[in-house]
N, C-alpha and C positions, 0 to 999 in steps of 0.2 A: 244427500239423501234426506228424506222427510219422514216424519212420524205424525200420527194422528193422536190427539189427546181428546178424550171424550169426557165431558162433565156428566157424571151419573145422575146428578140431581136434575139437570135441565136437558140433557141429551145433546147439548151443543158440542160440535166438533171444531177443533182448532188444529190446523196443520202447521207444524214448525220444523225447522232444520234440526238434524241431530247435532249434538255437541261433538267436539273433537274426541272426547272420551267415549261417548256412545258409538261413534263411528269406528274408533279403534277397537272397541269391544266387539262390534258387529263383524269386522274384518277378521278378528281372532277367532270368533265363533265359526265363521265360514271356513277358515283354514282348518280348524279342528274337525269340523264335519267332513271335509274332504279327506283328511288323513284317516279318519275312522272308516269312511266308505272304502278307501283304498285297502286298509287293513282287512276289512271283511272280504273284499273281493280276492285278495291274496290268499286268505285262509281257505276260501271256497276252492280256488284253483289248486292249492296244495292238497286238499282232501281229494279232489277229483284225480289228481296225478297219482296219489297214493293208491286209490282204488284201481286205477288203470294198471299200475305196476303190480299190484297184488293179483289182479285177474290174469295178467300175462304170466306171472310166475306160477299160478295155479295151473294154467293151461300147459305150461312147459314142465310141470312136475317139480319145480324148484321150491326151496324153503322160503317162507315169508319172514320178513323182519317183524318184530313185535308191533311196531307202529302200523305196518300194513295189515297184520292180523286184527288189530284193534279197530281199524277203519272198516274192515270187512264185516265185523260183527256189530258195528254201530257204536263202538266205544270211543 
C-alpha cells in the first residue's frame, strides 16, 4: 500500500510505501470500523425487532415489556 506525502511549501508530491507499522495500524483501523459498523447494524435490527414485537403485543392486547414500551415511545 502506498501513501502520498505533500510538501506544503513546494506542493511537490512524493509517493512512498507504508511502513510495516503504518500498514498494521491501517489494518487494525479497518477491522475496528467493520466491528463498529456491525454493532450499529445489530443495534438497528434489535430496535426494529423490539418495535415489531411491541406492535404485535399491542394488537393482541398483551402487556409490553419495559424495553418494548421504551422503544415505542422513542426512549
